[in-house]
C-alpha positions as CSV (number, residue, x, y, z in Angstrom):
1,M,13.3,-30.6,-48.5
2,S,17.1,-30.3,-48.1
3,K,19.0,-31.9,-45.3
4,A,20.0,-28.5,-44.0
5,A,16.4,-27.5,-43.7
6,A,15.5,-30.7,-41.9
7,K,18.0,-30.1,-39.2
8,K,16.6,-29.2,-35.8
9,A,17.3,-25.7,-34.6
10,P,19.9,-25.5,-31.9
11,R,18.6,-25.2,-28.4
12,K,19.0,-21.8,-26.7
13,K,21.5,-21.3,-24.0
14,G,21.1,-19.5,-20.7
15,A,23.1,-16.5,-19.6
16,N,25.6,-18.8,-17.9
17,G,26.1,-21.0,-21.0
18,Y,23.9,-23.9,-19.9
19,K,21.4,-25.4,-22.4
20,M,17.8,-24.5,-21.8
21,P,15.2,-27.2,-22.1
22,D,12.5,-27.2,-24.9
23,P,9.0,-26.3,-23.6
24,I,7.3,-29.3,-22.0
25,P,3.6,-29.5,-23.0
26,K,0.9,-29.1,-20.3
27,G,-0.5,-32.5,-19.4
28,E,2.8,-34.3,-19.9
29,I,3.1,-37.2,-17.4
30,V,6.4,-38.2,-15.8
31,T,7.3,-41.1,-13.5
32,D,9.7,-40.6,-10.6
33,L,12.2,-43.2,-9.1
34,K,9.5,-44.4,-6.7
35,K,7.1,-45.1,-9.6
36,Q,4.8,-42.2,-8.7
37,K,3.3,-40.3,-11.6
38,W,3.3,-36.5,-11.8
39,I,1.5,-34.3,-14.3
40,F,2.8,-31.1,-15.7
41,G,0.9,-27.8,-15.5
42,S,1.8,-24.5,-16.9
43,S,5.3,-23.0,-16.8
44,I,5.8,-20.7,-13.9
45,G,9.4,-19.6,-14.3
46,V,12.7,-20.0,-16.1
47,G,16.1,-20.1,-14.3
48,G,19.6,-20.0,-15.4
49,F,19.8,-23.8,-15.6
50,G,16.3,-25.0,-16.4
51,E,12.5,-24.3,-16.3
52,I,10.0,-24.7,-13.5
53,Y,6.4,-26.0,-14.0
54,A,3.4,-26.3,-11.8
55,A,2.8,-30.0,-11.0
56,A,0.6,-32.5,-9.2
57,L,0.3,-36.2,-8.4
58,Y,-1.4,-37.9,-11.3
59,K,-4.3,-40.2,-10.4
60,D,-5.9,-41.0,-13.8
61,K,-7.6,-37.6,-13.7
62,T,-6.6,-34.1,-14.6
63,P,-6.1,-32.2,-11.3
64,T,-7.7,-28.9,-10.5
65,D,-4.9,-27.9,-8.2
66,Y,-1.2,-28.0,-8.6
67,P,0.4,-27.9,-5.1
68,A,3.9,-28.9,-6.3
69,V,6.5,-27.8,-8.9
70,I,8.8,-29.7,-11.2
71,K,12.2,-28.3,-12.0
72,I,13.5,-29.8,-15.2
73,E,16.8,-29.5,-17.2
74,P,18.6,-31.4,-20.0
75,H,20.7,-34.3,-18.8
76,G,23.8,-32.5,-20.0
77,N,23.5,-29.7,-17.4
78,G,25.0,-30.1,-14.0
79,P,23.3,-27.8,-11.5
80,L,20.1,-29.7,-11.2
81,F,22.1,-32.9,-10.7
82,V,23.9,-31.3,-7.7
83,E,20.6,-29.9,-6.3
84,M,18.8,-33.2,-6.7
85,H,21.4,-35.2,-4.8
86,F,21.6,-32.6,-2.1
87,Y,17.8,-32.8,-1.6
88,M,17.9,-36.6,-1.6
89,R,20.6,-36.7,1.1
90,N,19.6,-33.8,3.3
91,A,16.0,-32.7,2.8
92,S,13.8,-35.6,3.8
93,P,10.6,-34.5,5.6
94,N,11.5,-36.6,8.7
95,D,15.0,-35.0,9.0
96,I,13.5,-31.5,8.8
97,N,10.7,-32.2,11.3
98,N,13.2,-33.8,13.8
99,W,15.4,-30.7,13.5
100,K,12.5,-28.4,14.2
101,K,11.6,-30.4,17.3
102,E,15.2,-30.5,18.6
103,K,15.7,-26.7,18.1
104,K,12.1,-25.9,19.1
105,L,11.6,-23.9,16.0
106,P,8.1,-22.8,14.9
107,H,9.2,-22.8,11.3
108,L,12.3,-24.0,9.3
109,G,12.6,-22.6,5.8
110,M,14.1,-25.8,4.4
111,P,12.1,-27.2,1.4
112,P,11.4,-30.9,1.8
113,F,12.3,-33.3,-1.0
114,L,9.3,-34.9,-2.7
115,A,10.6,-36.9,-5.8
116,S,13.1,-37.0,-8.7
117,G,13.8,-38.9,-11.8
118,S,14.5,-38.8,-15.6
119,H,12.1,-38.3,-18.5
120,E,12.4,-38.4,-22.3
121,C,10.3,-36.0,-24.3
122,N,10.5,-35.3,-28.1
123,G,13.7,-37.4,-28.3
124,E,15.4,-35.4,-25.6
125,K,16.4,-36.8,-22.2
126,Y,15.7,-34.7,-19.1
127,R,16.4,-34.8,-15.4
128,F,13.7,-33.5,-13.0
129,I,13.0,-32.9,-9.3
130,V,9.7,-32.4,-7.6
131,M,9.4,-29.8,-4.8
132,E,6.6,-28.1,-2.8
133,R,5.2,-25.0,-4.4
134,Y,5.7,-21.6,-2.8
135,G,4.7,-18.0,-3.3
136,T,6.4,-14.9,-4.5
137,D,10.1,-14.2,-4.0
138,L,11.6,-11.4,-2.0
139,W,13.4,-9.8,-5.0
140,K,10.0,-9.0,-6.6
141,L,8.8,-7.5,-3.3
142,F,12.0,-5.6,-3.0
143,L,11.5,-4.0,-6.4
144,E,7.8,-3.4,-5.8
145,N,8.7,-1.4,-2.6
146,D,11.2,0.9,-4.3
147,R,14.2,-1.2,-3.3
148,I,13.8,-0.9,0.4
149,F,12.5,-3.1,3.2
150,P,11.6,-2.0,6.8
151,E,14.5,-2.6,9.1
152,H,12.5,-5.0,11.4
153,T,11.5,-7.1,8.4
154,V,15.2,-7.5,7.4
155,Y,16.1,-8.8,10.8
156,K,13.1,-11.2,10.9
157,V,14.0,-12.7,7.5
158,S,17.7,-13.0,8.4
159,W,16.8,-14.7,11.6
160,Q,14.9,-17.4,9.6
161,I,17.7,-17.8,7.1
162,I,20.3,-18.3,9.9
163,N,18.1,-21.2,11.2
164,V,18.3,-22.8,7.7
165,L,22.0,-22.2,7.5
166,E,22.6,-24.0,10.8
167,Y,20.6,-26.9,9.4
168,I,22.5,-27.3,6.1
169,H,25.9,-26.6,7.8
170,N,25.1,-29.4,10.1
171,K,24.8,-31.6,7.0
172,T,28.3,-30.4,6.0
173,Y,27.0,-28.2,3.1
174,V,26.9,-24.6,2.2
175,H,24.3,-22.9,0.1
176,A,26.6,-20.2,-1.6
177,D,23.8,-18.4,-3.4
178,I,21.6,-16.6,-0.8
179,K,19.6,-13.8,-2.5
180,G,16.1,-12.4,-2.8
181,A,15.2,-14.4,-5.9
182,N,16.0,-17.6,-3.9
183,L,13.9,-16.6,-0.9
184,L,10.2,-17.6,-1.3
185,L,7.2,-16.9,0.9
186,D,5.0,-19.8,2.0
187,L,1.6,-19.9,0.3
188,K,-0.1,-20.9,3.6
189,S,1.6,-18.3,5.8
190,Q,3.1,-15.1,4.3
191,N,5.3,-14.8,7.4
192,N,7.4,-17.9,6.6
193,V,10.4,-17.7,4.2
194,Y,12.0,-20.7,2.4
195,L,15.5,-20.8,1.0
196,V,15.5,-22.6,-2.3
197,D,17.8,-23.4,-5.3
198,F,20.7,-25.5,-4.0
199,G,22.3,-25.7,-7.4
200,L,25.6,-24.3,-6.0
201,A,25.6,-26.3,-2.8
202,S,28.8,-28.0,-1.9
203,H,30.8,-29.4,1.0
204,Y,32.6,-26.8,3.0
205,T,36.3,-27.0,3.9
206,T,37.4,-28.0,7.4
207,K,41.1,-28.2,6.6
208,D,43.7,-25.9,8.0
209,E,45.0,-25.1,4.6
210,Y,43.3,-22.3,2.7
211,K,43.4,-24.0,-0.7
212,L,42.2,-22.0,-3.6
213,D,40.2,-23.5,-6.5
214,P,40.4,-21.4,-9.7
215,K,37.6,-23.5,-11.3
216,K,35.1,-22.5,-8.6
217,A,36.4,-18.9,-8.3
218,H,33.6,-16.2,-8.3
219,N,30.9,-18.8,-8.1
220,G,27.5,-17.4,-7.2
221,T,25.8,-14.1,-7.8
222,I,28.6,-11.6,-8.0
223,E,27.1,-8.7,-5.9
224,Y,26.6,-11.1,-3.0
225,T,29.5,-13.6,-3.5
226,S,31.6,-13.9,-0.4
227,R,35.4,-13.2,-0.3
228,D,36.1,-16.9,0.1
229,A,33.8,-17.8,-2.8
230,H,35.7,-15.3,-5.0
231,M,38.8,-17.4,-4.2
232,G,36.9,-20.7,-5.0
233,V,36.8,-21.7,-1.3
234,P,33.4,-22.8,0.1
235,T,33.1,-21.8,3.8
236,M,30.4,-21.5,6.4
237,R,31.4,-17.9,7.2
238,G,30.9,-17.3,3.4
239,D,27.1,-18.0,3.8
240,F,26.9,-15.4,6.6
241,E,28.8,-12.9,4.5
242,I,26.4,-13.4,1.6
243,L,23.5,-12.9,4.0
244,L,25.1,-9.7,5.3
245,Y,25.3,-8.1,1.8
246,N,21.6,-8.9,1.3
247,M,20.7,-7.2,4.6
248,I,22.6,-4.1,3.7
249,Q,21.0,-3.9,0.3
250,W,17.5,-4.4,1.8
251,I,18.0,-1.5,4.2
252,C,20.1,0.9,2.0
253,G,18.7,0.0,-1.4
254,A,22.0,-0.8,-3.1
255,L,25.6,-2.0,-2.5
256,P,28.6,0.2,-3.4
257,W,29.8,-2.1,-6.1
258,E,26.5,-2.6,-7.9
259,K,27.4,-0.1,-10.6
260,N,30.1,-2.3,-12.1
261,L,29.5,-6.1,-11.9
262,K,31.0,-7.1,-15.2
263,D,34.5,-7.7,-13.7
264,P,34.4,-9.8,-10.5
265,G,38.0,-8.8,-9.7
266,P,37.4,-5.2,-8.6
267,V,34.2,-6.3,-6.8
268,H,36.3,-8.8,-4.8
269,Q,38.8,-6.1,-3.9
270,Q,36.1,-3.8,-2.6
271,K,34.8,-6.5,-0.4
272,E,38.2,-7.2,1.1
273,K,38.6,-3.4,1.7
274,A,35.2,-3.3,3.4
275,F,36.2,-5.9,6.0
276,N,39.5,-4.2,6.6
277,N,37.6,-1.1,7.8
278,V,34.0,-2.0,8.8
279,Q,32.9,1.4,10.0
280,T,34.2,3.2,6.9
281,F,32.4,0.8,4.7
282,L,29.1,1.1,6.6
283,K,29.3,4.9,6.5
284,E,29.7,4.7,2.7
285,C,26.6,2.4,2.5
286,F,24.3,4.3,4.9
287,K,25.7,7.8,4.0
288,T,23.8,10.4,6.0
289,S,21.6,8.0,7.9
290,E,22.6,6.4,11.1
291,I,24.2,2.9,10.9
292,P,21.9,0.3,12.5
293,T,23.6,-1.2,15.5
294,P,22.7,-4.8,14.5
295,I,24.3,-4.4,11.1
296,S,27.5,-3.0,12.6
297,Q,27.7,-5.8,15.3
298,F,26.8,-8.5,12.7
299,M,29.7,-7.5,10.4
300,T,32.2,-7.0,13.2
301,L,31.4,-10.5,14.6
302,L,31.7,-11.9,11.1
303,A,35.1,-10.3,10.5
304,S,36.5,-12.1,13.6
305,I,35.6,-15.6,12.3
306,K,38.3,-17.8,10.7
307,F,37.7,-19.4,7.3
308,N,37.4,-23.0,8.6
309,E,35.5,-22.0,11.8
310,T,31.9,-22.9,12.6
311,P,30.0,-19.7,13.2
312,N,28.3,-19.1,16.6
313,Y,24.7,-19.2,15.4
314,N,23.3,-18.1,18.7
315,K,25.4,-14.9,18.8
316,F,24.3,-13.9,15.4
317,R,20.6,-14.6,16.3
318,D,21.0,-12.6,19.5
319,I,22.2,-9.6,17.6
320,L,19.1,-9.7,15.5
321,V,16.7,-10.4,18.4
322,K,18.1,-7.4,20.4
323,G,17.7,-5.2,17.4
324,L,14.1,-6.3,17.0
325,Q,13.4,-5.7,20.7
326,K,14.5,-2.1,20.3
327,L,12.1,-1.8,17.4
328,N,9.3,-3.4,19.5
329,H,9.2,-6.5,17.3
330,T,9.8,-10.2,17.7
331,P,11.6,-12.7,15.4
332,T,8.4,-14.6,14.7
333,G,6.3,-11.5,14.1
334,K,4.5,-10.5,10.9
335,L,6.6,-9.7,7.9
336,E,5.8,-6.3,6.5
337,F,7.6,-5.5,3.3
338,S,6.2,-2.1,2.6
339,T,7.6,1.0,4.2
340,K,4.6,3.2,3.4
341,K,2.2,3.7,6.3
342,V,-1.5,3.9,5.5
343,D,-3.6,6.0,7.9
344,K,-6.5,3.9,9.0
345,L,-9.9,5.6,9.2
346,P,-11.6,5.4,12.6
347,S,-13.9,2.5,12.7
348,T,-17.5,2.7,13.9
349,P,-17.9,0.9,17.2
350,K,-20.0,-2.2,16.9
351,R,-23.4,-2.1,18.5
352,T,-23.8,-4.7,21.1
353,K,-27.1,-6.1,22.6
354,A,-26.4,-4.4,25.9
355,S,-26.0,-1.0,24.2
356,A,-29.1,-1.6,22.1
357,A,-31.1,-2.3,25.2
358,E,-29.8,0.8,27.0
359,T,-30.7,2.9,24.0
360,K,-34.3,1.6,24.0
361,G,-34.6,2.1,27.8
362,S,-33.3,5.6,27.7
363,A,-35.6,6.5,24.8
364,K,-38.6,5.7,26.9
365,K,-37.6,7.8,29.9
366,S,-35.9,10.7,28.1
367,K,-37.9,13.9,27.4
368,P,-38.4,14.9,23.8
369,E,-35.4,16.7,22.4
370,P,-35.7,20.4,22.0
371,K,-36.1,21.6,18.4
372,A,-32.9,22.6,16.8
373,K,-32.2,26.2,16.1
374,P,-32.8,27.2,12.5
375,V,-29.7,27.4,10.4
376,P,-28.9,30.9,9.3
377,A,-29.7,31.6,5.7
378,A,-26.1,32.4,5.0
379,K,-25.1,28.8,5.7
380,S,-27.8,27.2,3.5
381,P,-26.9,26.0,0.0
382,R,-28.8,28.8,-1.5
383,G,-27.4,31.3,0.9
384,K,-24.0,30.7,-0.6
385,R,-25.0,32.4,-3.7
386,N,-24.4,36.2,-3.1
387,I,-27.2,37.3,-5.4
388,L,-28.2,40.8,-4.4
389,P,-27.5,43.2,-1.5
390,L,-30.1,43.1,1.2
391,N,-32.1,46.0,2.2
392,E,-31.2,46.9,5.7
393,S,-34.6,48.3,6.4
394,L,-36.2,44.8,6.1
395,N,-35.9,41.7,8.2
396,S,-32.6,39.9,7.5
397,S,-34.4,36.6,6.9
398,I,-36.1,38.0,3.8
399,D,-34.2,38.9,0.6
400,S,-35.1,42.4,-0.6
401,V,-34.5,44.2,-3.9
402,V,-34.6,48.0,-4.0
403,L,-34.3,49.6,-7.4
404,N,-34.4,53.3,-8.1
405,E,-36.2,54.8,-11.1
406,K,-32.9,55.1,-13.0
407,C,-32.3,51.4,-13.4
408,I,-35.8,50.1,-13.9
409,N,-35.4,49.9,-17.7
410,G,-31.6,49.5,-17.8
411,R,-29.2,46.7,-18.1
412,D,-28.5,46.7,-14.4
413,M,-32.0,45.6,-13.7
414,R,-32.0,42.8,-16.2
415,R,-28.6,41.6,-14.9
416,Q,-29.8,41.6,-11.3
417,L,-33.2,40.0,-12.1
418,A,-31.5,37.2,-13.9
419,N,-29.7,36.3,-10.7
420,I,-32.8,36.2,-8.5
421,D,-33.7,32.8,-7.0
422,C,-37.1,31.8,-8.3
423,D,-37.9,29.9,-5.2
424,A,-37.1,32.8,-2.8
425,E,-39.6,35.4,-1.6
426,Y,-39.0,39.0,-2.2
427,E,-40.8,42.3,-1.3
428,V,-40.6,44.7,-4.1
429,Q,-41.1,48.4,-3.6
430,I,-40.9,50.6,-6.6
431,K,-40.7,54.2,-5.5
432,K,-41.0,57.3,-7.6
433,R,-39.3,60.5,-6.9
434,K,-41.0,62.6,-4.4
435,T,-42.2,65.9,-5.8
436,K,-41.7,69.2,-4.1
437,T,-44.3,70.1,-1.5
438,S,-45.5,73.4,-0.1
439,P,-44.0,74.8,3.1
440,K,-47.2,73.9,4.9
441,D,-47.0,70.3,3.8
442,S,-43.4,70.0,4.7
443,A,-44.1,71.2,8.2
444,T,-46.1,68.0,8.8
445,P,-44.0,65.9,11.2
446,T,-43.1,62.4,10.0
447,K,-43.3,59.4,12.2
448,P,-39.9,58.1,13.5
449,P,-39.0,54.6,12.5
450,A,-40.3,51.8,14.7
451,K,-37.9,49.8,16.8
452,R,-38.4,46.1,17.6
453,G,-35.7,44.1,19.3
454,R,-32.3,44.3,17.9
455,K,-33.4,44.7,14.3
456,K,-34.5,48.0,12.9
457,I,-37.7,48.2,10.9
458,I,-38.3,51.4,9.1
459,Q,-41.9,52.4,8.6
460,P,-42.8,53.8,5.2
461,E,-43.0,57.5,4.9
462,D,-46.3,59.3,5.0
463,L,-46.8,60.3,1.4
464,S,-50.3,61.7,1.9
465,G,-49.1,65.2,1.0
466,S,-47.4,64.0,-2.1
467,D,-48.9,64.2,-5.5
468,S,-47.8,60.7,-6.3
469,E,-48.9,57.7,-4.3
470,P,-46.5,54.7,-3.8
471,E,-47.4,51.5,-5.6
472,I,-46.9,48.4,-3.5
473,V,-46.7,44.9,-4.8
474,T,-47.2,42.3,-2.1
475,R,-45.0,39.3,-1.8
476,G,-46.2,35.8,-2.8
477,T,-45.4,32.7,-4.9
478,K,-47.5,30.0,-6.5
479,T,-47.4,27.9,-3.4
480,R,-47.8,30.8,-1.0
481,P,-50.1,33.5,-2.5
482,G,-50.1,36.8,-0.7
483,S,-53.3,38.6,0.3
484,K,-54.4,41.6,-1.7
485,P,-54.6,44.7,0.4
486,T,-57.2,47.4,-0.3
487,P,-56.0,50.8,-1.4
488,K,-57.0,52.5,1.8
489,T,-55.2,50.0,4.1
490,R,-52.3,49.3,1.7
491,Q,-49.7,51.2,3.7
492,K,-51.0,50.0,7.0
493,T,-51.1,46.3,5.9
494,V,-47.5,46.4,4.8
495,A,-46.3,47.8,8.1
496,K,-48.2,45.2,10.0
497,K,-46.9,42.3,7.9
498,R,-43.4,43.5,8.5
499,L,-43.9,43.4,12.2
500,S,-45.9,40.2,12.5
501,E,-44.7,38.0,9.6
502,Y,-41.3,39.2,8.8
503,D,-39.9,39.8,12.2
504,S,-38.9,36.2,12.7
505,E,-35.6,34.4,13.0
506,K,-37.0,31.3,11.2
507,D,-34.9,30.4,8.1
508,M,-36.8,30.6,4.9
509,F,-35.0,27.4,3.7
510,E,-35.6,25.5,6.9
511,E,-38.3,23.3,5.4
512,S,-36.3,22.4,2.3
513,L,-33.2,21.5,4.5
514,D,-35.3,19.3,6.7
515,D,-36.7,17.5,3.7
């Protein structure tokens, strides 16, 4: 093998030019400065400076849970070195708890420092820091919700961030990189937000001279970078300006300069112009929608602060609190990131013991309920099928088919018979044409049709004078066979059945529906 082939492939670099670490195998064990052992889990993320792994304290057994994370980068990189020393000086659990008690805060989104150290793997030296593990970040939620957050959620999150800024400013540091990707939700409570990634943290200036630093110019994430950071000057008001840009983006969906972020110069100029005319800038952002009062007040107050001035944290918090009150929310309320409302179905009331007892008692005293009225045939499942026209001379509760002699052997009869419901009952009368009778026979008076109630029942004609006698087929099915009338009483029987059996409002499908 040649020497050229034996050479190790160069390590990849991140987008910002920093070397990225080689993958650390799962199960790798590292020892921190306090001689505690930590075991690596799976990789859970890659940043611009290094990689993040799930981790847990190692106690001679492979853990089933990984409640911490290890952030690791090559020794040659600088951001983790800055972050590690910031945490060591300013993020001890005792300091964070004491601050919470002093300010009477239910939550402070400042991650506590757990451990740090150096480690060598595969001939490469690394620097690492151990932190608590958190949940998803706000940027992912922002994209999942079509790049918009509810207004009240924006104010609640911002209220929590201001509390963290007050803490780190009190430690003489600024964060300088506030954004959705660096805001993580607590795994235990989804209503608590943590500000992470202090790789750009630095001491802010308190001098009267506004001294520019070209080496630090445009530090941060360009769309949120403050005007002071564009000039290389770390300031406390700069953190509030970065937060403001996030707030506007979360409500509007985008910032005016997001279309061209390659050149930081024009972006900086647009931000300067925005603070020269606050209302014009906000109208450009919100367009046709109304400008939220808290956003307008927040930006106006920010524009009045000097570069070396300590912000009035209470005033900024009050602006957000009043905005939340108008929306019927509180700063410590639930965080809702979706703007889509889901209509809740009415829930069935729970049955209590008292209601059950009342039901039993009332059942004993109450009279039997009256029988329900039969459902009309038109509303039954079978009634929906418009099979054949009904014969108006018969009871409306019985389907009837009347065919004249012309269509008995034709296609019309086959088509209509194919649509007949096999479970229904029909009375079929096949009538032949009446032959001409003598004048004497025609003088015989015919009986008028019988009337019963509201429904007309037509009696069959007296065909005794006719040469042809009507043939009558009685109704009946396999389960309900009809009686066979005698020839002498055939016509009489049919008339009686119409009056006694068919003149009923009972639905022929009532039994099947009850089943």
